[in-house]
Wavefront OBJ file of the C-alpha trace (Angstrom):
o trace
v 174.084 192.240 94.000
v 171.540 189.988 92.297
v 172.458 188.830 88.836
v 169.744 188.979 86.162
v 169.446 186.033 83.798
v 168.290 187.787 80.625
v 168.019 184.571 78.658
v 165.611 183.151 81.202
v 163.496 186.307 81.157
v 163.332 186.268 77.364
v 162.249 182.650 77.382
v 159.479 183.367 79.901
v 158.215 186.258 77.791
v 158.072 184.018 74.701
v 156.180 181.296 76.594
v 153.703 183.840 77.950
v 153.119 185.260 74.468
v 152.599 181.747 73.128
v 150.042 180.930 75.848
v 148.215 184.198 75.224
v 148.243 183.535 71.474
v 146.964 179.964 71.875
v 144.286 181.072 74.259
v 143.206 183.697 71.760
v 143.218 181.228 68.845
v 141.140 178.639 70.752
v 138.351 181.014 71.632
v 135.107 179.916 69.940
v 133.631 182.190 67.370
v 129.951 182.526 66.576
v 127.913 179.371 67.307
v 127.248 177.093 64.341
v 124.072 175.787 65.945
v 120.755 177.206 64.831
v 118.799 178.221 67.888
v 116.081 179.910 65.865
v 112.671 178.652 66.862
v 110.775 177.326 63.821
v 107.715 179.298 62.894
v 104.559 177.407 63.849
v 101.980 177.368 61.091
v 98.219 177.102 61.482
v 98.603 173.420 60.554
v 101.169 172.893 63.317
v 98.855 174.535 65.837
v 95.941 172.366 64.691
v 98.040 169.196 65.021
v 99.110 170.235 68.519
v 95.545 170.864 69.655
v 94.099 167.753 67.971
v 96.828 165.132 68.465
v 99.740 166.235 70.615
v 98.026 167.912 73.535
v 95.069 165.542 74.073
v 96.723 162.237 73.080
v 100.494 162.819 73.271
v 100.769 161.751 69.626
v 103.304 163.607 67.520
v 102.628 163.929 63.795
v 105.515 164.153 61.377
v 104.625 165.420 57.931
v 107.831 167.296 57.101
v 110.415 165.153 55.347
v 112.829 163.218 57.508
v 114.969 160.653 55.698
v 115.609 158.815 58.959
v 111.982 157.696 59.235
v 111.510 156.229 55.739
v 113.094 153.564 53.557
v 115.485 155.536 51.369
v 115.818 152.655 48.906
v 112.264 153.339 47.715
v 110.812 156.232 45.787
v 108.880 158.033 48.491
v 108.094 161.693 49.026
v 106.503 163.911 51.665
v 102.793 164.663 51.566
v 101.449 167.728 49.835
v 100.737 170.259 52.572
v 97.055 170.705 51.712
v 96.544 166.921 52.015
v 97.882 166.668 55.568
v 94.965 168.015 57.597
v 92.260 166.163 55.588
v 94.157 162.895 56.147
v 94.555 163.570 59.847
v 90.892 164.549 60.188
v 89.935 161.134 58.805
v 92.213 159.374 61.295
v 91.047 161.539 64.190
v 87.332 161.131 63.467
v 87.164 157.449 62.541
v 89.933 155.990 64.690
v 90.535 158.236 67.706
v 86.949 159.346 68.175
v 85.474 155.838 67.795
v 87.841 154.263 70.327
v 87.351 157.173 72.719
v 83.561 156.887 72.473
v 83.460 153.144 73.155
v 86.679 152.478 75.082
v 86.584 155.612 77.178
v 88.169 159.051 76.911
v 91.529 157.815 78.206
v 91.760 154.605 76.185
v 93.866 155.918 73.298
v 95.767 158.223 75.632
v 97.131 155.135 77.394
v 97.611 152.834 74.394
v 98.644 154.546 71.184
v 101.573 155.045 68.842
v 103.446 158.125 69.999
v 104.187 159.252 66.470
v 102.367 159.178 63.150
v 104.476 159.699 60.033
v 102.724 160.755 56.839
v 104.169 159.905 53.420
v 102.670 161.245 50.231
v 103.592 158.498 47.795
v 103.008 154.802 47.180
v 105.252 152.274 48.927
v 105.447 149.694 46.147
v 106.927 146.262 46.802
v 108.934 144.191 44.321
v 106.121 141.624 43.979
v 103.674 144.332 42.918
v 101.868 144.776 46.240
v 101.609 148.089 48.123
v 102.510 148.609 51.750
v 99.824 150.932 53.079
v 101.216 151.269 56.594
v 103.892 150.172 59.029
v 103.772 149.896 62.824
v 107.211 150.054 64.413
v 107.478 148.689 67.924
v 104.082 150.053 68.831
v 105.542 153.556 68.989
v 105.386 154.826 65.417
v 102.877 154.277 62.627
v 103.718 155.321 59.078
v 100.834 155.976 56.702
v 101.500 156.020 52.964
v 99.532 157.414 50.002
v 98.389 160.525 51.844
v 98.356 162.464 48.584
v 95.768 160.128 47.056
v 92.997 160.505 49.615
v 89.621 161.411 48.173
v 87.098 162.251 50.877
v 84.234 162.078 48.378
v 84.989 158.381 47.758
v 83.934 156.127 50.648
v 85.947 153.167 49.331
v 89.061 155.340 49.148
v 88.563 156.615 52.702
v 87.922 153.074 53.956
v 91.132 151.795 52.371
v 93.127 154.606 53.983
v 91.592 154.177 57.450
v 92.027 150.400 57.155
v 95.756 151.027 57.550
v 95.576 152.693 60.971
v 92.867 150.293 62.143
v 95.041 147.316 61.176
v 98.235 148.696 62.699
v 96.450 149.669 65.911
v 95.199 146.110 66.335
v 98.846 145.014 66.320
v 99.585 147.563 69.043
v 96.679 146.289 71.144
v 97.950 142.724 70.657
v 101.392 143.760 71.865
v 99.855 144.978 75.109
v 97.546 141.988 75.521
v 97.965 138.945 73.235
v 94.972 137.284 71.599
v 94.213 133.562 71.852
v 96.746 132.369 69.287
v 96.210 128.682 70.070
v 92.477 128.779 69.302
v 93.023 130.980 66.273
v 95.737 128.837 64.719
v 93.447 125.790 64.838
v 90.772 127.357 62.591
v 92.474 127.529 59.169
v 95.942 126.026 59.739
v 96.551 124.973 56.157
v 95.763 128.316 54.561
v 98.760 130.383 55.584
v 101.397 131.059 52.939
v 104.237 133.473 52.227
v 102.880 133.735 48.684
v 99.525 135.155 49.782
v 99.707 137.853 47.071
v 99.340 135.182 44.388
v 95.766 134.429 45.487
v 92.709 136.523 44.770
v 90.530 137.741 47.615
v 87.508 135.586 46.571
v 89.720 132.488 46.579
v 91.019 133.361 50.041
v 87.494 134.091 51.271
v 86.382 130.615 50.293
v 88.948 128.971 52.564
v 88.130 131.146 55.582
v 90.208 134.316 55.245
v 88.752 137.818 55.143
v 91.511 139.026 52.768
v 94.434 137.412 50.977
v 96.907 139.285 53.179
v 95.328 137.586 56.188
v 96.905 134.377 54.925
v 100.465 135.599 55.606
v 100.372 134.482 59.287
v 97.989 134.287 62.258
v 98.963 137.720 63.586
v 98.109 139.393 60.300
v 94.983 137.243 60.075
v 93.729 138.556 63.417
v 94.585 142.168 62.546
v 92.983 141.883 59.112
v 89.828 140.250 60.460
v 89.339 142.885 63.172
v 90.260 145.866 61.000
v 88.117 144.758 58.035
v 85.157 144.356 60.368
v 85.790 147.928 61.516
v 85.786 149.386 58.003
v 82.764 147.354 56.887
v 79.364 148.657 57.848
v 77.117 146.171 59.626
v 75.187 145.618 56.387
v 78.373 145.259 54.309
v 79.787 142.630 56.639
v 76.511 140.705 56.621
v 76.531 140.802 52.808
v 80.144 139.596 52.783
v 79.286 136.559 54.926
v 76.177 135.860 52.857
v 78.355 135.645 49.735
v 80.588 132.872 51.099
v 79.697 129.636 49.332
v 81.768 127.204 51.381
v 80.094 126.333 54.679
v 83.463 125.320 56.105
v 84.919 128.732 55.221
v 81.842 130.483 56.612
v 82.158 128.616 59.890
v 85.848 129.558 60.126
v 85.114 133.225 59.449
v 82.378 133.290 62.088
v 84.671 131.557 64.575
v 87.343 134.191 63.933
v 84.756 136.929 64.390
v 83.782 135.419 67.733
v 87.416 135.352 68.879
v 87.859 139.018 67.937
v 84.735 139.998 69.870
v 85.839 137.898 72.846
v 89.319 139.416 72.785
v 88.068 142.998 72.916
v 85.692 142.182 75.740
v 88.127 140.199 77.875
v 91.273 142.210 77.176
v 89.808 145.715 77.167
v 86.195 145.384 78.349
v 85.058 146.826 75.037
v 81.988 145.977 72.962
v 83.493 145.331 69.528
v 80.156 145.623 67.739
v 79.581 149.016 69.349
v 83.038 150.044 68.163
v 82.171 148.867 64.650
v 78.926 150.875 64.700
v 80.736 153.996 65.931
v 83.333 153.634 63.178
v 80.542 153.354 60.585
v 78.854 156.536 61.830
v 82.131 158.424 62.007
v 83.154 157.255 58.529
v 79.945 158.693 57.120
v 80.698 161.942 58.952
v 83.989 162.519 57.083
v 82.689 161.730 53.594
v 82.206 164.912 51.550
v 79.810 165.193 48.630
l 1 2 3 4 5 6 7 8 9 10 11 12 13 14 15 16 17 18 19 20 21 22 23 24 25 26 27 28 29 30 31 32 33 34 35 36 37 38 39 40 41 42 43 44 45 46 47 48 49 50 51 52 53 54 55 56 57 58 59 60 61 62 63 64 65 66 67 68 69 70 71 72 73 74 75 76 77 78 79 80 81 82 83 84 85 86 87 88 89 90 91 92 93 94 95 96 97 98 99 100 101 102 103 104 105 106 107 108 109 110 111 112 113 114 115 116 117 118 119 120 121 122 123 124 125 126 127 128 129 130 131 132 133 134 135 136 137 138 139 140 141 142 143 144 145 146 147 148 149 150 151 152 153 154 155 156 157 158 159 160 161 162 163 164 165 166 167 168 169 170 171 172 173 174 175 176 177 178 179 180 181 182 183 184 185 186 187 188 189 190 191 192 193 194 195 196 197 198 199 200 201 202 203 204 205 206 207 208 209 210 211 212 213 214 215 216 217 218 219 220 221 222 223 224 225 226 227 228 229 230 231 232 233 234 235 236 237 238 239 240 241 242 243 244 245 246 247 248 249 250 251 252 253 254 255 256 257 258 259 260 261 262 263 264 265 266 267 268 269 270 271 272 273 274 275 276 277 278 279 280 281 282 283 284 285 286
């Protein structure tokens, strides 16, 4: 006759109940993740067809605190300012480079994300940061809310930002002749560039005061300013330089910019400047 160990059976039953209870308690409930697909607006569809699909450039206009300096008072762009700003960038920057550099030029060399910020990025010394290029992959454009397409000077200042930052990206892919450049105005560079007026900087061979911060900014400023000037405006700028030494330096810098675009990218810089002028006129509203 087989003896039954009731204590052992009771213990097994309790263990089984505990396992069943634990298994029940550990079962996940409803998912806390939101799998809802965001509703695409007409603006989102326009961005996709104008930037993302043809150029693989993502545009971020909705607020993301991870892409801005949270120590500064910044805010997202007003929705009705987003498309007008992007139309300016698309027409003057993307279209001009595509016309002169070829349809695939910007597709191959471009920031992969553009971040739009509505407000002013004010620095402690009183200057404004109009744009930032981060590692050649992201460009942040500030002051989107203050664009006035009826004001050519306002449009030129805004497009100057992307033109300047894109020059940096081009330089990252193919460096310019830093040795020749640094020999032109070696004594004019200063960390306190903001303390000097533009006319003063012009008269020692710099196209803007910011160009005096270092040779990389000097190259980007020279090239980008030439792209926002019309041919006549640039000629008038040179004609207003009183110092022959400064004029010679500015012309030498111009020549190095033209040479760089031709040798590095087989691009006619003057043709690019002319295309940018035509396309700037095209976005100005009366």
